[in-house]
Residue frames as a rotation matrix with the C-alpha (Angstrom) as fourth column:
MET 1
-0.234 0.659 0.715 4.48
0.409 -0.600 0.687 23.28
0.882 0.453 -0.129 -13.72
SER 2
-0.980 -0.035 -0.196 3.35
0.193 -0.409 -0.892 25.75
-0.049 -0.912 0.408 -11.07
SER 3
-0.159 0.970 0.182 -0.14
0.470 -0.087 0.878 26.27
0.868 0.225 -0.442 -9.87
VAL 4
-0.708 0.035 0.705 -1.74
-0.537 -0.676 -0.505 28.62
0.459 -0.736 0.497 -7.28
MET 5
-0.238 0.600 -0.764 -3.57
0.547 0.733 0.405 26.67
0.803 -0.321 -0.502 -4.61
PRO 6
0.224 0.329 0.917 -5.57
-0.531 -0.748 0.398 28.42
0.817 -0.577 0.008 -1.89
ASP 7
-0.809 -0.462 -0.362 -4.36
0.064 0.544 -0.837 27.59
0.584 -0.700 -0.411 1.63
SER 8
-0.427 0.672 -0.605 -6.68
0.879 0.465 -0.105 26.98
0.211 -0.577 -0.789 4.57
ARG 9
-0.352 0.271 -0.896 -7.16
0.430 -0.804 -0.412 30.74
-0.832 -0.530 0.167 5.14
GLY 10
0.685 0.669 0.290 -8.17
0.538 -0.196 -0.820 31.29
-0.492 0.717 -0.494 1.42
HIS 11
0.462 -0.565 -0.684 -4.95
-0.622 -0.756 0.204 32.94
-0.632 0.332 -0.700 0.42
GLY 12
0.946 -0.093 -0.312 -3.03
-0.224 0.507 -0.832 31.83
0.235 0.857 0.458 -2.60
SER 13
0.286 -0.921 0.265 0.30
-0.498 0.093 0.862 29.97
-0.818 -0.379 -0.432 -2.34
VAL 14
0.251 -0.303 -0.919 2.53
-0.935 0.170 -0.311 28.68
0.251 0.938 -0.241 -5.07
SER 15
0.504 -0.012 0.864 2.61
-0.320 0.926 0.199 24.91
-0.803 -0.377 0.463 -5.20
GLU 16
-0.230 -0.618 -0.752 5.41
-0.972 0.099 0.216 23.43
-0.059 0.780 -0.623 -7.39
THR 17
0.471 0.435 0.768 4.12
-0.314 0.896 -0.315 20.23
-0.824 -0.093 0.558 -8.96
VAL 18
-0.460 -0.708 -0.535 6.25
-0.838 0.147 0.526 18.09
-0.294 0.691 -0.660 -11.21
ARG 19
0.593 0.602 0.536 4.74
-0.291 0.780 -0.554 15.50
-0.751 0.172 0.638 -13.51
VAL 20
-0.445 -0.783 -0.433 6.76
-0.822 0.165 0.545 13.05
-0.355 0.599 -0.718 -15.58
GLU 21
0.679 0.679 -0.280 5.07
-0.734 0.608 -0.303 10.60
-0.036 0.411 0.911 -18.02
HIS 22
-0.504 -0.777 0.378 6.47
-0.654 0.629 0.420 7.09
-0.564 -0.035 -0.825 -18.22
GLY 23
0.513 0.726 0.457 5.71
-0.260 0.639 -0.724 4.13
-0.818 0.252 0.517 -20.35
SER 24
0.504 -0.313 0.805 6.47
0.720 0.666 -0.192 2.69
-0.476 0.677 0.561 -23.80
ASP 25
0.557 -0.278 0.783 7.52
0.564 -0.566 -0.602 6.09
0.610 0.776 -0.158 -25.24
GLY 26
0.586 -0.314 0.747 9.08
-0.525 -0.849 0.055 7.35
0.617 -0.425 -0.663 -22.17
PRO 27
-0.556 -0.824 0.111 11.31
-0.647 0.345 -0.680 6.35
0.522 -0.450 -0.725 -19.25
SER 28
-0.401 0.349 -0.847 10.53
0.499 0.859 0.117 3.47
0.768 -0.376 -0.518 -16.84
PRO 29
0.667 0.739 0.101 8.45
0.325 -0.410 0.852 4.35
0.671 -0.536 -0.513 -13.78
SER 30
0.553 -0.499 -0.667 11.52
0.790 0.062 0.609 4.29
-0.263 -0.864 0.428 -11.60
ARG 31
-0.577 -0.759 0.302 13.46
0.817 -0.541 0.202 6.61
0.010 0.363 0.932 -13.89
ALA 32
0.028 0.645 0.764 10.38
0.345 -0.723 0.598 8.94
0.938 0.247 -0.243 -14.01
VAL 33
0.855 0.312 -0.415 10.51
0.484 -0.193 0.853 9.10
0.187 -0.930 -0.316 -10.21
ILE 34
-0.026 -0.951 -0.310 14.19
0.906 -0.153 0.395 9.98
-0.423 -0.270 0.865 -10.26
GLU 35
-0.597 -0.216 0.772 13.60
0.667 -0.668 0.330 12.68
0.445 0.712 0.543 -12.85
ALA 36
0.297 0.835 0.464 10.60
0.357 -0.547 0.757 14.10
0.886 -0.059 -0.460 -11.15
VAL 37
0.758 -0.101 -0.644 12.17
0.637 -0.101 0.765 14.27
-0.142 -0.990 -0.013 -7.64
ALA 38
-0.302 -0.953 -0.019 15.28
0.903 -0.292 0.314 15.74
-0.305 0.078 0.949 -9.08
ASP 39
-0.362 0.304 0.881 13.23
0.556 -0.689 0.466 18.36
0.749 0.658 0.080 -10.96
ALA 40
0.698 0.716 -0.027 11.27
0.390 -0.348 0.852 19.22
0.601 -0.605 -0.522 -7.79
ALA 41
0.610 -0.566 -0.554 14.60
0.651 -0.041 0.758 19.51
-0.452 -0.823 0.344 -5.87
SER 42
0.951 -0.215 -0.221 16.11
-0.304 -0.780 -0.546 21.62
-0.055 0.587 -0.808 -8.71
VAL 43
-0.074 -0.960 0.271 19.09
-0.570 0.264 0.778 19.30
-0.818 -0.097 -0.567 -9.23
ASP 44
-0.127 -0.193 -0.973 20.33
-0.930 0.363 0.050 17.17
0.344 0.912 -0.225 -12.05
PRO 45
0.852 0.508 -0.125 19.04
-0.432 0.818 0.380 13.49
0.295 -0.270 0.916 -11.62
VAL 46
0.357 -0.797 -0.487 22.71
0.307 0.593 -0.744 12.40
0.882 0.116 0.457 -11.51
ASP 47
-0.626 -0.654 0.424 23.30
-0.015 -0.534 -0.845 14.74
0.779 -0.536 0.325 -8.58
LEU 48
0.384 0.915 0.123 20.17
-0.239 -0.030 0.971 13.88
0.892 -0.402 0.207 -6.56
ALA 49
0.647 -0.125 -0.752 22.19
0.657 0.591 0.467 12.15
0.387 -0.797 0.465 -3.73
ASP 50
-0.372 -0.912 -0.171 25.09
0.903 -0.313 -0.294 14.51
0.214 -0.264 0.940 -3.56
GLU 51
-0.839 -0.031 0.543 23.33
0.078 -0.995 0.063 17.88
0.539 0.095 0.837 -3.92
ALA 52
-0.027 0.910 0.414 19.89
-0.613 -0.343 0.712 17.16
0.790 -0.234 0.567 -2.47
GLY 53
-0.739 -0.328 0.589 20.85
-0.672 0.421 -0.609 14.37
-0.048 -0.846 -0.532 -0.05
ILE 54
0.300 0.928 0.223 18.11
-0.830 0.369 -0.418 12.19
-0.470 -0.060 0.881 -1.48
VAL 55
-0.836 -0.531 -0.141 18.87
-0.540 0.748 0.386 8.45
-0.100 0.399 -0.911 -2.07
LEU 56
-0.052 0.946 -0.321 15.74
-0.934 0.068 0.350 6.94
0.352 0.318 0.880 -3.62
TYR 57
-0.129 -0.014 -0.992 16.67
-0.058 0.998 -0.007 3.42
0.990 0.056 -0.130 -2.61
ASP 58
-0.989 -0.141 -0.031 16.25
0.043 -0.086 -0.995 4.60
0.138 -0.986 0.092 1.00
HIS 59
-0.579 0.814 -0.030 12.58
-0.656 -0.488 -0.575 5.13
-0.483 -0.314 0.818 0.31
VAL 60
0.633 0.774 0.024 11.54
-0.578 0.493 -0.651 2.56
-0.516 0.397 0.759 -2.34
ASP 61
-0.259 -0.605 0.753 12.80
0.223 0.721 0.656 -0.49
-0.940 0.338 -0.052 -4.14
LEU 62
-0.184 0.239 -0.953 12.89
-0.748 -0.663 -0.022 0.96
-0.637 0.709 0.301 -7.69
ASP 63
-0.901 -0.162 -0.404 12.99
-0.396 0.688 0.608 -2.49
0.179 0.708 -0.684 -9.37
ALA 64
-0.679 0.734 -0.035 9.94
0.653 0.581 -0.486 -3.58
-0.336 -0.353 -0.873 -7.44
LEU 65
-0.160 0.620 -0.768 8.17
-0.094 -0.784 -0.614 -0.34
-0.983 -0.026 0.184 -8.41
ASP 66
-0.546 -0.113 -0.830 8.88
-0.824 -0.102 0.557 -1.03
-0.148 0.988 -0.038 -12.11
ALA 67
-0.974 0.184 -0.131 7.57
0.157 0.968 0.196 -4.49
0.163 0.170 -0.972 -11.73
LEU 68
-0.519 0.816 -0.254 4.40
0.543 0.085 -0.836 -3.30
-0.660 -0.572 -0.487 -10.04
VAL 69
0.053 0.456 -0.889 3.62
-0.236 -0.859 -0.455 -0.40
-0.970 0.234 0.063 -12.40
SER 70
-0.699 -0.410 -0.586 4.97
-0.635 -0.021 0.772 -1.53
-0.329 0.912 -0.246 -15.76
GLY 71
-0.921 0.270 -0.279 2.49
-0.030 0.667 0.744 -3.06
0.388 0.694 -0.607 -18.04
THR 72
-0.561 0.739 -0.372 -0.55
0.763 0.287 -0.580 -2.05
-0.322 -0.609 -0.725 -16.07
ALA 73
-0.988 0.146 0.046 -1.93
-0.110 -0.886 0.451 0.64
0.107 0.441 0.891 -18.38
GLU 74
-0.299 0.940 -0.166 -5.36
-0.059 0.155 0.986 -1.01
0.952 0.305 0.009 -18.25
ALA 75
0.112 0.288 -0.951 -5.33
0.855 0.459 0.240 -1.62
0.506 -0.840 -0.195 -14.45
ALA 76
0.741 0.189 0.644 -5.86
-0.177 -0.870 0.459 0.97
0.647 -0.455 -0.612 -11.67
VAL 77
0.209 -0.757 -0.619 -2.43
0.934 0.342 -0.104 1.28
0.291 -0.556 0.779 -10.02
ASP 78
0.558 -0.083 0.825 -1.59
-0.087 -0.995 -0.041 4.08
0.825 -0.049 -0.563 -7.72
VAL 79
0.220 -0.587 -0.779 1.42
0.906 0.419 -0.060 3.95
0.362 -0.692 0.625 -5.55
SER 80
0.681 -0.032 0.732 2.08
-0.139 -0.987 0.086 6.79
0.719 -0.160 -0.676 -3.08
LEU 81
0.349 -0.670 -0.655 5.15
0.905 0.422 0.050 7.40
0.243 -0.611 0.754 -1.06
SER 82
0.982 -0.166 -0.095 7.09
-0.128 -0.940 0.315 10.13
-0.141 -0.297 -0.944 0.76
VAL 83
0.341 -0.929 0.146 10.56
0.892 0.271 -0.362 10.94
0.296 0.253 0.921 -0.36
ALA 84
-0.800 -0.591 -0.106 12.49
0.581 -0.719 -0.381 13.52
0.148 -0.366 0.919 1.74
ASP 85
-0.688 0.511 -0.515 10.19
-0.016 -0.721 -0.693 16.59
-0.725 -0.469 0.504 1.63
TYR 86
-0.667 0.392 -0.634 8.08
-0.736 -0.213 0.642 15.33
0.117 0.895 0.431 -1.26
ASP 87
0.057 0.728 0.683 4.87
-0.291 0.666 -0.686 13.37
-0.955 -0.160 0.250 -1.80
VAL 88
-0.754 -0.346 -0.558 5.29
-0.639 0.192 0.745 11.15
-0.151 0.918 -0.366 -4.76
SER 89
0.255 0.843 0.474 2.38
-0.367 0.537 -0.759 9.40
-0.895 0.019 0.446 -6.65
VAL 90
-0.820 -0.472 -0.323 2.91
-0.494 0.302 0.815 6.83
-0.288 0.828 -0.481 -9.38
ASP 91
0.343 0.884 0.319 0.10
-0.454 0.453 -0.767 5.55
-0.822 0.118 0.557 -11.55
ALA 92
0.387 -0.151 0.910 0.15
0.545 0.833 -0.093 3.51
-0.744 0.532 0.405 -14.72
THR 93
0.648 -0.111 0.753 1.18
0.714 -0.253 -0.653 6.51
0.263 0.961 -0.084 -16.92
ALA 94
0.246 -0.450 0.858 2.89
-0.008 -0.887 -0.462 9.19
0.969 0.107 -0.222 -14.82
VAL 95
-0.207 -0.408 -0.889 4.74
0.950 0.135 -0.283 10.30
0.235 -0.903 0.360 -11.77
VAL 96
0.476 0.393 0.787 3.54
0.158 -0.918 0.363 13.31
0.865 -0.048 -0.499 -9.82
VAL 97
-0.292 -0.638 -0.712 5.79
0.913 0.034 -0.406 14.97
0.283 -0.769 0.573 -7.15
GLU 98
0.495 0.418 0.762 4.62
0.093 -0.897 0.432 17.72
0.864 -0.143 -0.483 -4.85
PRO 99
-0.664 -0.632 0.400 6.26
-0.328 -0.234 -0.915 19.29
0.672 -0.739 -0.052 -1.71
THR 100
-0.420 0.435 -0.796 5.00
0.792 0.603 -0.088 17.75
0.442 -0.668 -0.599 1.46
ARG 101
0.075 0.579 0.812 2.44
-0.021 -0.813 0.582 20.02
0.997 -0.060 -0.049 3.10
């Protein structure tokens, strides 16, 4: 989804934000990260390393992320990390990816 966010001078700039839900009806948290980062980079998830040069295991242990976030729908979990040129936030229900400012 795209949204217009004012910059520090009050001018509008387009900010590409990608949100991928995860959980019982969707992908695992780690798969949601892969899908969201690939969508933000405008590549197929399978081609993330080859076309965008992004290897997620260089930034986060995806198995540990799944263990930390899965099954915590009632708990307040919010994991933030930087992946290449993106800020990634993972909570109990979704992954949000935005370009680094």
